[in-house]
C-alpha positions in Angstrom: -26.8 18.6 -24.8 -25.0 20.8 -22.3 -21.8 19.9 -20.5 -22.4 19.6 -16.8 -21.2 17.6 -13.7 -22.6 14.1 -13.4 -21.7 10.9 -11.6 -19.3 8.3 -13.1 -19.3 4.8 -11.7 -16.3 2.5 -12.0 -17.9 -0.9 -12.4 -14.6 -2.7 -11.8 -14.4 -1.3 -8.3 -18.1 -1.4 -7.5 -19.0 -4.5 -5.4 -22.8 -3.8 -5.4 -23.1 -3.1 -1.7 -25.9 -0.5 -2.3 -24.7 2.0 0.2 -24.9 4.7 -2.4 -28.6 4.2 -3.1 -30.1 5.9 0.0 -27.9 9.0 -0.6 -29.6 9.6 -3.9 -33.2 10.4 -3.0 -33.9 11.5 -6.6 -33.6 7.9 -7.7 -30.8 8.3 -10.3 -29.0 5.2 -9.0 -30.0 1.5 -8.8 -28.3 -1.9 -8.4 -28.5 -3.7 -11.7 -26.9 -7.1 -12.2 -25.0 -6.7 -8.9 -23.5 -3.2 -9.8 -24.5 0.4 -9.1 -25.8 2.0 -12.2 -26.8 5.5 -13.2 -30.2 4.7 -14.5 -31.4 8.2 -15.2 -29.0 11.0 -16.1 -31.8 13.6 -15.9 -32.4 12.6 -12.2 -28.7 13.1 -11.3 -28.1 16.6 -9.9 -24.3 16.2 -10.0 -23.9 17.2 -6.4 -22.1 13.9 -5.5 -23.9 13.0 -2.3 -23.4 9.4 -3.2 -19.6 9.6 -3.7 -18.8 9.8 0.0 -20.9 6.7 0.8 -19.0 4.4 -1.5 -16.5 2.2 0.5 -14.7 1.1 -2.7 -14.0 4.6 -4.1 -15.9 3.6 -7.3 -17.7 6.8 -7.8 -16.6 10.3 -8.8 -18.0 13.5 -10.4 -17.0 14.3 -13.9 -18.0 16.9 -16.5 -19.4 15.6 -19.8 -22.4 16.1 -22.1 -25.6 15.0 -20.4 -29.3 15.9 -20.3 -30.2 18.8 -18.0 -31.1 17.9 -14.5 -34.9 17.6 -14.5 -35.7 18.7 -11.0 -39.5 18.4 -11.4 -39.3 14.8 -12.7 -36.8 13.9 -10.0 -39.0 15.3 -7.2 -42.0 13.4 -8.7 -39.8 10.2 -8.7 -38.9 10.8 -5.0 -42.6 11.2 -4.1 -43.5 8.0 -6.0 -40.6 6.1 -4.3 -41.7 7.2 -0.9 -45.3 6.2 -1.6 -44.1 2.7 -2.7 -42.1 2.4 0.5 -45.1 3.2 2.6 -47.3 0.8 0.7 -44.7 -2.0 1.0 -44.2 -1.3 4.7 -47.9 -1.4 5.3 -48.3 -4.8 3.6 -45.1 -6.4 4.8 -45.5 -9.0 7.6 -42.4 -7.9 9.4 -39.7 -5.2 8.9 -36.2 -6.1 7.7 -34.5 -3.0 9.4 -32.3 -2.0 6.5 -32.1 -2.5 2.7 -28.6 -3.8 2.6 -28.4 -7.6 2.9 -25.4 -7.2 5.2 -27.4 -5.2 7.8 -30.8 -6.8 7.4 -32.2 -8.1 10.7 -32.9 -11.8 10.7 -33.8 -14.4 13.4 -32.1 -17.7 12.6 -34.0 -20.8 13.7 -31.8 -23.7 14.5 -33.4 -27.2 14.1 -30.9 -28.8 16.5 -29.3 -27.4 19.6 -27.0 -29.0 22.2 -28.6 -29.3 25.6 -25.7 -30.8 27.5 -23.3 -28.4 29.2 -20.5 -30.8 29.6 -18.8 -30.5 26.3 -15.1 -31.2 25.7 -12.7 -28.3 25.5 -11.9 -27.2 22.0 -8.3 -26.1 21.2 -7.7 -22.9 19.4 -5.9 -23.0 16.1 -4.8 -19.4 16.4 -0.9 -19.2 16.3 -0.3 -15.5 16.2 -1.2 -12.0 17.4 -2.4 -9.5 16.3 -4.9 -10.7 13.6 -6.6 -7.4 12.4 -5.2 -6.4 9.0 -4.5 -2.9 10.1 -2.3 -4.2 12.9 -0.3 -7.1 11.4 3.2 -6.5 10.3 4.4 -7.7 6.8 7.7 -8.6 8.6 6.0 -10.8 11.2 7.6 -14.3 11.2 4.3 -16.1 11.3 3.5 -15.3 7.6 6.5 -17.0 6.0 6.1 -20.5 4.6 2.4 -20.7 5.6 -0.9 -20.4 3.8 -2.7 -17.2 4.6 -6.3 -16.9 5.6 -7.9 -13.5 4.9 -11.3 -13.6 6.7 -14.2 -11.2 7.0 -14.5 -10.6 10.7 -18.1 -12.0 10.8 -17.1 -15.4 9.4 -16.0 -17.0 12.7 -19.4 -16.1 14.3 -21.3 -17.8 11.5 -19.1 -20.8 11.0 -19.0 -22.8 14.2 -16.1 -24.9 12.9 -14.0 -21.9 11.8 -10.9 -23.0 13.7 -10.7 -26.6 12.5 -12.3 -26.0 9.1 -10.5 -22.8 8.0 -7.8 -21.6 10.4 -5.8 -24.7 11.1 -2.2 -24.5 9.8 -2.7 -21.0 8.4 -1.7 -17.4 9.3 -4.6 -15.0 9.7 -5.7 -11.5 8.8 -9.2 -10.3 9.5 -11.0 -7.3 8.0 -14.4 -5.8 7.3 -14.6 -4.5 3.7 -17.8 -2.6 4.5 -16.9 -0.7 7.7 -13.1 -0.5 7.7 -11.0 2.1 6.0 -9.7 -0.3 3.4 -7.5 2.1 1.5 -4.3 0.6 2.9 -5.4 -3.1 2.8 -4.3 -4.0 -0.8 -0.8 -2.4 -0.3 -0.4 -4.0 3.1 -1.3 -7.5 1.8 0.9 -7.0 -1.3 3.9 -6.2 1.0 3.1 -9.4 3.1 3.1 -11.4 -0.1 6.3 -9.9 -1.4 8.2 -10.4 1.8 7.1 -13.9 2.5 6.7 -17.3 0.8 2.9 -17.7 0.8 1.9 -20.7 -1.3 -1.9 -20.1 -1.1 -4.4 -17.5 0.1 -7.9 -18.5 1.3 -10.4 -15.7 1.3 -13.4 -16.4 3.7 -16.3 -14.0 3.2 -20.0 -13.9 4.1 -22.6 -14.3 1.5 -23.8 -10.7 1.7 -22.8 -8.5 -1.4 -20.7 -5.9 0.6 -18.4 -8.7 1.8 -17.3 -9.5 -1.8 -15.0 -6.5 -1.7 -12.6 -8.5 0.4 -11.9 -10.8 -2.5 -11.3 -7.9 -4.8 -8.8 -6.5 -2.3 -6.9 -9.7 -2.1 -6.9 -10.1 -5.9 -5.5 -6.6 -6.3 -2.9 -7.3 -3.7 -1.6 -10.4 -5.5 -1.3 -8.4 -8.7 0.5 -5.6 -6.9 3.0 -8.1 -5.4 4.1 -9.3 -8.8 3.9 -12.9 -7.5 1.7 -15.8 -8.6 -0.3 -17.0 -5.6 -3.3 -19.3 -5.7 -6.5 -17.7 -4.3 -9.3 -19.9 -2.9 -12.6 -18.3 -2.0 -15.0 -19.6 0.7 -18.4 -18.1 1.0 -20.2 -18.6 4.3 -24.0 -18.2 4.7 -25.5 -16.6 7.8 -26.6 -20.2 8.7 -22.9 -21.3 8.7 -23.3 -23.4 5.5 -20.7 -23.0 2.7 -22.1 -21.6 -0.6 -20.8 -21.4 -4.1 -18.8 -18.3 -4.9 -20.7 -16.0 -7.3 -17.7 -15.5 -9.5 
């Protein structure tokens, strides 16, 4: 076999978000068992269009022995995939507006809704500012001797009891592992952990696959800090119900 450029996927970094899939129209990539996989080497042209779409930096181009890029078969695969999409769209009762579970359009029906407008005032459990992970300082006094809550920024909108259920008596850092530039997040959290006495970290994430990357970031940060810190994971469904973590 010839030596040529081809994609390499780091499964440890891959969180299965699927953002790389649309950038490979030849169909060389697929999500298998929650990870991006190179399912056909002959469909990979080695151009690396998928690399820039990966938020976890889990993909790169390397040179190694691989079958020649089969352009004719790849184009036929593209045509077949487009045909399947059109057939599926024609038979589907309603569009989902996006393949990624994190951006799929859904209407949530609530069985019970409050009709009274005279509800009691709820007190905020937030005891600090700022809260965004890019903005917080590792030297901020509110981190020391407190548990830390690292929350995906969609969680408070899904969990109506976020303040009482998760935030009470904790410091807070929020982030979006899908849309943020996360390159500085693990080092920032590691510095927070090193400089402060943090007995426990709770990671609150949404159930969608791309959100799982936040747990990976926190775990990496604890390893970088050189400290032993307990990590608890809370997975919140789009209906606000807590679900079992998939790891």
